C-alpha positions as CSV (number, residue, x, y, z in Angstrom):
1,X,-4.7,-289.5,200.4
2,X,-6.6,-290.3,197.3
3,X,-9.5,-289.4,199.4
4,X,-8.3,-286.3,200.5
5,X,-7.4,-285.1,197.3
6,X,-10.7,-285.8,195.7
7,X,-12.5,-284.1,198.7
8,X,-10.1,-281.0,197.9
9,X,-11.0,-281.2,194.2
10,X,-14.8,-281.2,194.6
11,X,-14.6,-278.6,196.9
12,X,-12.8,-276.5,194.3
13,X,-15.4,-277.2,192.0
14,X,-18.0,-276.5,194.1
15,X,-16.6,-272.9,195.0
16,X,-15.7,-272.3,191.5
17,X,-19.4,-272.8,190.6
18,X,-20.6,-270.7,193.1
19,X,-18.4,-268.1,192.6
20,X,-19.0,-268.1,189.1
21,X,-23.1,-267.9,189.6
22,X,-22.3,-264.9,192.2
23,X,-20.1,-263.1,189.7
24,X,-23.0,-263.7,186.8
25,X,-25.7,-262.4,189.2
26,X,-23.5,-259.2,190.2
27,X,-22.8,-258.8,186.8
28,X,-26.5,-259.0,186.1
29,X,-27.3,-256.6,188.8
30,X,-25.0,-253.7,187.4
31,X,-27.3,-250.7,186.2
32,X,-25.7,-250.7,182.6
33,X,-26.3,-254.5,182.2
34,X,-30.0,-254.4,183.5
35,X,-30.7,-251.3,180.9
36,X,-29.6,-253.3,178.2
37,X,-31.7,-256.2,179.3
38,X,-34.6,-253.8,179.4
39,X,-33.7,-252.5,175.8
40,X,-33.3,-255.9,174.3
41,X,-36.7,-256.7,175.6
42,X,-38.3,-253.7,174.2
43,X,-36.6,-254.5,170.6
44,X,-37.6,-258.5,170.9
45,X,-41.3,-257.7,172.0
46,X,-41.8,-254.5,169.6
47,X,-40.9,-257.0,166.8
48,X,-43.1,-259.6,167.9
49,X,-46.2,-257.3,168.1
50,X,-45.3,-254.9,165.7
51,X,-46.1,-252.2,167.9
52,X,-44.3,-249.9,170.4
53,X,-43.4,-251.7,173.9
54,X,-41.6,-250.0,176.8
55,X,-39.9,-251.6,179.5
56,X,-38.6,-249.8,182.5
57,X,-36.4,-252.1,184.3
58,X,-35.5,-255.9,184.7
59,X,-33.8,-257.3,187.6
60,X,-32.9,-261.1,187.7
61,X,-32.6,-262.6,191.2
62,X,-30.0,-264.9,192.5
63,X,-31.4,-268.2,191.5
64,X,-34.6,-268.4,189.6
65,X,-36.8,-265.1,190.0
66,X,-37.3,-262.0,187.6
67,X,-39.0,-258.9,188.1
68,X,-40.1,-256.5,185.4
69,X,-41.2,-253.1,186.1
70,X,-43.0,-250.1,184.2
71,X,-44.3,-252.2,181.0
72,X,-46.2,-250.5,178.7
73,X,-47.8,-251.8,175.4
74,X,-49.4,-249.5,172.5
75,X,-51.9,-250.7,170.0
76,X,-51.8,-250.1,166.3
77,X,-53.3,-246.6,166.5
78,X,-50.4,-245.7,169.1
79,X,-52.7,-245.6,171.6
80,X,-51.8,-247.1,175.2
81,X,-53.5,-250.6,175.4
82,X,-51.6,-251.9,178.5
83,X,-49.6,-250.7,181.4
84,X,-48.1,-252.9,184.2
85,X,-46.0,-251.6,186.9
86,X,-44.7,-254.7,188.2
87,X,-44.4,-258.4,187.0
88,X,-42.6,-260.8,189.3
89,X,-41.9,-264.6,188.9
90,X,-40.1,-267.4,190.2
91,X,-39.3,-270.3,187.5
92,X,-38.6,-273.7,188.6
93,X,-35.3,-274.8,187.1
94,X,-35.7,-278.5,187.8
95,X,-38.6,-278.8,185.7
96,X,-37.4,-276.2,182.9
97,X,-34.6,-279.1,182.4
98,X,-37.3,-281.6,181.8
99,X,-39.1,-279.1,178.9
100,X,-42.0,-278.4,181.2
101,X,-42.4,-274.8,182.4
102,X,-43.4,-274.5,186.2
103,X,-43.8,-270.8,187.7
104,X,-43.9,-271.2,191.4
105,X,-45.6,-267.9,191.5
106,X,-46.5,-265.1,189.5
107,X,-47.5,-261.7,190.4
108,X,-48.9,-258.7,188.3
109,X,-49.6,-255.4,190.1
110,X,-51.0,-252.4,188.9
111,X,-52.5,-253.4,185.5
112,X,-54.1,-251.2,183.5
113,X,-55.4,-252.2,180.5
114,X,-57.8,-249.9,177.9
115,X,-59.7,-252.1,175.2
116,X,-62.1,-251.0,172.7
117,X,-63.9,-251.1,169.2
118,X,-64.9,-248.7,167.2
119,X,-68.5,-250.2,166.4
120,X,-69.9,-253.6,167.9
121,X,-68.7,-255.2,164.6
122,X,-65.1,-253.9,164.3
123,X,-61.9,-255.5,165.1
124,X,-61.1,-254.9,168.9
125,X,-57.7,-253.1,169.6
126,X,-56.2,-256.0,171.5
127,X,-56.7,-258.8,168.7
128,X,-53.2,-258.0,167.1
129,X,-51.8,-259.2,170.4
130,X,-53.5,-262.8,170.3
131,X,-52.8,-262.7,166.4
132,X,-48.9,-262.4,167.2
133,X,-48.8,-264.7,170.0
134,X,-50.9,-267.3,168.3
135,X,-48.4,-270.5,167.4
136,X,-47.7,-271.2,163.9
137,X,-47.2,-275.0,164.9
138,X,-50.0,-277.4,163.8
139,X,-51.8,-278.6,167.0
140,X,-50.5,-282.1,166.4
141,X,-47.2,-280.5,166.9
142,X,-47.6,-278.6,170.0
143,X,-46.1,-279.5,173.1
144,X,-47.6,-277.5,175.7
145,X,-46.6,-278.3,179.7
146,X,-47.3,-275.2,181.5
147,X,-48.1,-274.9,185.3
148,X,-48.8,-271.7,187.4
149,X,-48.8,-272.7,190.9
150,X,-50.1,-269.3,192.1
151,X,-50.7,-266.3,190.1
152,X,-51.9,-263.2,191.6
153,X,-53.4,-259.9,190.2
154,X,-53.6,-257.1,192.3
155,X,-55.2,-253.2,192.1
156,X,-55.8,-253.8,188.1
157,X,-58.0,-251.5,186.1
158,X,-59.7,-252.9,183.0
159,X,-61.7,-250.7,180.7
160,X,-63.5,-251.9,177.4
161,X,-65.5,-249.4,175.3
162,X,-67.5,-249.7,172.1
163,X,-67.1,-245.9,171.0
164,X,-69.7,-245.7,168.5
165,X,-72.5,-246.9,171.2
166,X,-73.7,-244.2,173.8
167,X,-72.8,-244.5,177.6
168,X,-75.9,-244.6,180.1
169,X,-74.5,-243.5,183.4
170,X,-75.4,-245.5,186.3
171,X,-76.7,-248.5,184.2
172,X,-74.7,-251.7,183.4
173,X,-73.9,-251.8,179.5
174,X,-71.9,-254.7,178.1
175,X,-70.8,-252.1,175.5
176,X,-68.9,-249.6,178.4
177,X,-67.2,-251.7,181.1
178,X,-64.8,-250.4,183.3
179,X,-63.8,-252.5,186.4
180,X,-61.5,-251.2,188.9
181,X,-59.3,-252.6,191.4
182,X,-59.7,-256.1,190.1
183,X,-57.8,-258.9,192.1
184,X,-57.4,-262.4,191.1
185,X,-55.5,-265.3,193.0
186,X,-55.6,-268.6,190.8
187,X,-53.8,-271.8,190.3
188,X,-53.1,-272.8,186.4
189,X,-52.1,-276.1,184.6
190,X,-51.9,-276.9,180.9
191,X,-50.7,-280.4,180.0
192,X,-50.4,-281.0,176.2
193,X,-53.6,-279.5,174.2
194,X,-57.0,-279.6,175.8
195,X,-56.2,-280.7,179.0
196,X,-56.7,-277.7,181.5
197,X,-57.0,-277.3,185.3
198,X,-57.7,-273.7,186.8
199,X,-58.6,-273.4,190.6
200,X,-59.8,-269.6,191.4
201,X,-59.4,-268.9,194.8
202,X,-60.2,-265.5,194.7
203,X,-61.6,-262.9,192.0
204,X,-63.2,-259.9,192.9
205,X,-63.7,-256.2,191.4
206,X,-66.0,-253.2,190.9
207,X,-67.6,-252.0,187.6
208,X,-67.7,-248.4,188.2
209,X,-70.1,-246.9,185.8
210,X,-73.0,-249.1,187.1
211,X,-71.9,-249.9,190.8
212,X,-72.4,-253.6,190.3
213,X,-69.7,-255.4,192.2
214,X,-68.6,-258.8,192.6
215,X,-67.3,-259.3,196.3
216,X,-65.8,-262.7,195.4
217,X,-65.7,-265.8,193.2
218,X,-64.3,-269.0,193.5
219,X,-64.2,-271.9,191.2
220,X,-62.4,-275.3,190.0
221,X,-62.3,-276.0,186.5
222,X,-61.3,-279.4,184.8
223,X,-61.3,-279.6,181.1
224,X,-60.0,-282.8,179.6
225,X,-60.2,-283.3,175.6
226,X,-64.0,-282.7,175.1
227,X,-65.1,-283.1,178.5
228,X,-65.1,-280.1,181.4
229,X,-66.5,-280.1,184.9
230,X,-66.9,-277.3,187.2
231,X,-67.1,-277.7,190.9
232,X,-67.4,-275.8,193.9
233,X,-68.7,-272.5,192.5
234,X,-69.5,-269.5,194.7
235,X,-70.4,-266.2,193.2
236,X,-70.9,-263.1,195.7
237,X,-72.4,-259.7,195.3
238,X,-72.8,-257.1,198.1
239,X,-75.7,-258.9,199.6
240,X,-76.3,-261.9,197.2
241,X,-74.7,-265.6,196.8
242,X,-74.7,-268.1,194.3
243,X,-73.7,-271.7,194.9
244,X,-73.3,-274.6,192.7
245,X,-71.5,-278.1,193.3
246,X,-70.9,-279.5,190.0
247,X,-71.8,-278.2,186.3
248,X,-70.7,-280.8,183.7
249,X,-70.0,-279.7,180.3
250,X,-69.4,-281.8,177.1
251,X,-68.4,-280.5,173.6
252,X,-67.8,-281.7,170.2
253,X,-66.9,-280.5,166.5
254,X,-65.7,-276.9,168.2
255,X,-62.9,-274.7,166.2
256,X,-62.3,-273.7,162.8
257,X,-65.5,-271.8,162.2
258,X,-67.7,-274.5,163.7
259,X,-69.9,-273.5,166.4
260,X,-69.8,-277.4,167.7
261,X,-72.4,-279.1,169.8
262,X,-72.4,-279.0,173.6
263,X,-74.2,-280.6,176.5
264,X,-74.7,-279.0,179.8
265,X,-76.0,-280.5,183.4
266,X,-76.2,-278.5,186.4
267,X,-77.5,-280.0,189.6
268,X,-78.6,-277.8,192.6
269,X,-77.7,-274.4,191.8
270,X,-79.0,-272.3,194.7
271,X,-78.6,-268.8,196.7
272,X,-79.8,-266.0,198.4
273,X,-80.7,-262.9,196.4
274,X,-81.0,-259.3,197.5
275,X,-82.5,-257.6,194.7
276,X,-81.4,-254.1,195.4
277,X,-77.7,-255.7,194.3
278,X,-79.0,-256.0,190.9
279,X,-80.1,-252.6,190.3
280,X,-77.3,-251.9,188.0
281,X,-79.5,-253.9,185.6
282,X,-82.5,-252.1,185.6
283,X,-83.6,-248.7,187.5
284,X,-86.8,-250.3,189.2
285,X,-84.8,-252.5,191.7
286,X,-83.2,-249.7,193.2
287,X,-86.3,-249.5,195.3
288,X,-86.5,-253.2,196.1
289,X,-86.1,-254.4,199.3
290,X,-87.2,-258.2,198.7
291,X,-84.4,-261.1,199.5
292,X,-85.3,-264.0,197.8
293,X,-84.0,-267.6,198.2
294,X,-83.8,-269.6,195.0
295,X,-83.3,-273.5,194.0
296,X,-83.2,-275.2,190.3
297,X,-81.5,-277.7,188.4
298,X,-80.7,-276.9,184.9
299,X,-79.7,-279.1,181.9
300,X,-79.7,-278.3,178.2
301,X,-77.6,-278.4,175.0
302,X,-77.2,-275.9,172.0
303,X,-80.7,-277.1,171.3
304,X,-82.4,-275.9,173.9
305,X,-82.6,-275.8,177.8
306,X,-84.4,-277.3,180.6
307,X,-85.3,-275.9,183.9
308,X,-86.6,-278.6,186.6
309,X,-87.9,-277.7,189.8
310,X,-87.2,-274.0,189.9
311,X,-88.0,-272.7,193.2
312,X,-88.1,-269.0,194.8
313,X,-89.3,-267.7,197.7
314,X,-89.0,-264.4,200.0
315,X,-87.1,-264.3,203.1
316,X,-90.5,-263.2,204.8
317,X,-92.3,-266.0,202.8
318,X,-94.5,-263.2,201.2
319,X,-93.8,-264.6,197.6
320,X,-93.5,-268.3,196.6
321,X,-92.8,-269.8,193.2
322,X,-92.3,-273.2,192.0
323,X,-92.3,-274.1,188.4
324,X,-90.7,-276.2,185.3
325,X,-89.3,-274.9,181.6
326,X,-88.1,-275.9,178.5
327,X,-87.2,-273.8,175.6
328,X,-85.3,-274.4,172.3
329,X,-82.8,-272.8,170.8
330,X,-83.9,-271.9,166.9
331,X,-84.7,-268.9,164.8
332,X,-88.4,-267.2,165.8
333,X,-90.7,-269.1,163.6
334,X,-88.9,-272.5,164.9
335,X,-88.8,-271.8,168.3
336,X,-91.0,-273.5,171.4
337,X,-91.3,-273.0,174.7
338,X,-93.2,-274.3,177.9
339,X,-93.6,-272.9,181.4
340,X,-95.5,-275.0,184.1
341,X,-95.9,-272.8,187.0
342,X,-96.9,-275.6,189.7
343,X,-97.7,-272.9,192.3
344,X,-97.4,-269.1,192.6
345,X,-98.5,-267.6,196.0
346,X,-98.2,-264.0,197.1
347,X,-99.3,-262.1,200.3
348,X,-100.6,-258.7,200.8
349,X,-96.8,-257.9,201.7
350,X,-95.5,-259.7,198.5
351,X,-97.7,-257.5,196.2
352,X,-96.7,-254.3,198.1
353,X,-92.9,-255.4,197.2
354,X,-94.0,-255.7,193.6
355,X,-95.8,-252.6,193.5
356,X,-92.4,-250.8,195.0
357,X,-90.4,-252.3,192.1
358,X,-93.0,-251.1,189.3
359,X,-92.9,-247.9,191.0
360,X,-93.9,-245.2,188.5
361,X,-96.9,-247.2,187.1
362,X,-99.6,-245.6,189.8
363,X,-102.6,-247.2,188.1
364,X,-101.2,-250.6,187.9
365,X,-99.9,-250.5,191.3
366,X,-103.4,-249.6,192.8
367,X,-105.1,-252.3,191.0
368,X,-102.2,-255.0,192.2
369,X,-102.5,-253.8,195.8
370,X,-106.2,-254.3,195.8
371,X,-105.9,-257.8,194.7
372,X,-105.0,-258.5,198.3
373,X,-103.2,-261.9,197.4
374,X,-102.7,-264.0,194.5
375,X,-102.5,-267.9,194.6
376,X,-102.2,-269.3,190.8
377,X,-101.4,-272.7,188.8
378,X,-101.2,-272.9,185.2
379,X,-99.0,-273.5,182.1
380,X,-98.1,-271.3,178.9
381,X,-97.0,-273.2,175.7
382,X,-95.6,-271.3,172.7
383,X,-95.3,-274.0,169.6
384,X,-93.0,-273.7,166.6
385,X,-95.8,-272.6,164.7
386,X,-95.8,-269.2,166.8
387,X,-99.3,-270.6,168.4
388,X,-99.8,-269.6,172.0
389,X,-101.8,-271.8,174.5
390,X,-102.3,-270.6,178.0
391,X,-104.6,-272.6,180.9
392,X,-104.6,-272.1,184.6
393,X,-106.3,-271.2,187.7
394,X,-106.1,-267.8,189.7
395,X,-107.5,-267.0,193.1
396,X,-107.4,-263.6,194.6
397,X,-108.6,-261.4,197.4
398,X,-111.2,-259.8,195.1
399,X,-112.3,-262.7,193.3
400,X,-111.6,-266.3,191.3
401,X,-110.6,-267.3,187.8
402,X,-110.4,-270.4,185.6
403,X,-109.1,-269.5,182.1
404,X,-107.9,-271.3,178.9
405,X,-106.9,-269.4,175.6
406,X,-105.5,-269.9,172.3
407,X,-103.7,-267.3,169.9
408,X,-102.5,-268.5,166.3
409,X,-100.1,-267.6,164.1
410,X,-102.8,-265.5,162.2
411,X,-103.7,-263.7,165.6
412,X,-106.8,-265.5,165.9
413,X,-107.8,-265.5,169.5
414,X,-109.9,-268.1,171.4
415,X,-110.3,-267.7,175.1
416,X,-112.8,-269.0,177.7
417,X,-112.8,-267.4,181.4
418,X,-115.1,-268.6,184.3
419,X,-114.9,-265.4,186.7
420,X,-116.4,-266.2,190.5
421,X,-117.1,-263.7,193.3
422,X,-115.6,-260.8,191.3
423,X,-115.6,-257.9,193.9
424,X,-116.1,-254.6,192.0
425,X,-116.5,-252.7,194.9
426,X,-113.0,-253.2,196.1
427,X,-111.5,-253.0,192.5
428,X,-113.4,-249.2,191.5
429,X,-113.8,-247.8,195.4
430,X,-117.4,-247.4,194.8
431,X,-119.7,-249.2,197.6
432,X,-122.6,-249.3,195.1
433,X,-121.2,-252.2,193.1
434,X,-121.1,-255.6,194.9
435,X,-119.7,-259.2,193.6
436,X,-120.2,-260.9,190.4
437,X,-119.8,-264.1,188.9
438,X,-120.0,-264.8,185.1
439,X,-118.5,-267.1,182.0
440,X,-116.7,-265.1,179.1
441,X,-116.4,-267.1,175.9
442,X,-114.7,-264.9,173.1
443,X,-112.9,-265.4,169.8
444,X,-111.6,-262.9,167.0
445,X,-108.6,-261.3,165.8
446,X,-105.9,-259.0,166.8
447,X,-104.8,-256.3,164.6
448,X,-101.4,-255.0,164.3
449,X,-102.4,-252.5,166.7
450,X,-103.4,-255.0,169.4
451,X,-107.1,-253.9,169.1
452,X,-109.3,-257.0,169.1
453,X,-111.9,-257.6,166.4
454,X,-114.6,-260.3,166.5
455,X,-117.2,-261.7,168.8
């Protein structure tokens, strides 16, 4: 009898809880209640951001889901900064009891953001939101444990303008960015401070001012304290792709106005480039037909960058380049740079492709095509004292040259060239000229108008 009574009691408790939950759900589903929740959300968000916030509808699911429709936020100038058609989220109640926030799924649909600055130096119209959401707790007091298992953004439009800078149609400008149909699928995990994990499964969108389009981006980012690792990164344009296996970054002394120090190591960055994909950056690439494969190892720090074993080759084999480079980051008078070209090999087809890129400079393209081919190696060094040193060997279809030169900080030039088998008839289209060989040794000062003065 006691067991039967206990069973009936448990059943009554469960039924009571179930019907209470259903009653609360039904109550929250009533239009007046939903409208009241939306109004209350508007008031709280408006007070937090100190601007106008509108919320259309709030729907609370039976268990742990919530949907918010027609959200709009105005900036401090009473211009609409953001509008979202729908925000939907599913929260883990079990983790919430353990002081963790786990969003099983979050979706943003129809996001429209309008960001702007009056001048490049002025404050952005979005910065008040960051300031309002910034916690006043000290870093050591923060207890963050956030996980978003799946974040989905679809059909988003994001616009950014610096109003004082003129827009150039058809060209990419960091001052005028208009991204349409942006899509993102990602996982996010934040534990305590400085422990972040982001996995980007999908990112794509098109910048309509220039036509620059990212067809896909995938990457995994892990950051713990002062070390970050980026793995399995792939970026795709319409006909180009870039891949890298691992990028290691370490950083110290960041924050509180400090620029900090950082170290970077990126091994085996490689990809395939179609130069026409980059025509939004320069009009000269709109007629480019070259397809290039490249490979490089890159390392660096806040003091400088080193490029090791950079290789570039065209799909047709018409252009091949192998080089290394080192450069420091400093003020102009303290900067130094060294480029070592191990081999540059361009055949007649490669020269034709280069001429197509140069385009309008007819005189230049004419002389380039007459070279027939280029085979070169050498180096260029620019020292901290602004001194430039160059040395190399150049072989072409119109002649060969061994050269060396120096230009110091006072514009004093010293150069020596040994030219052999220079075919003047090819260069001048005049059969009266033949071939010539000579040695040229010169020195002198270059004036401000770049007119050499001296021997």
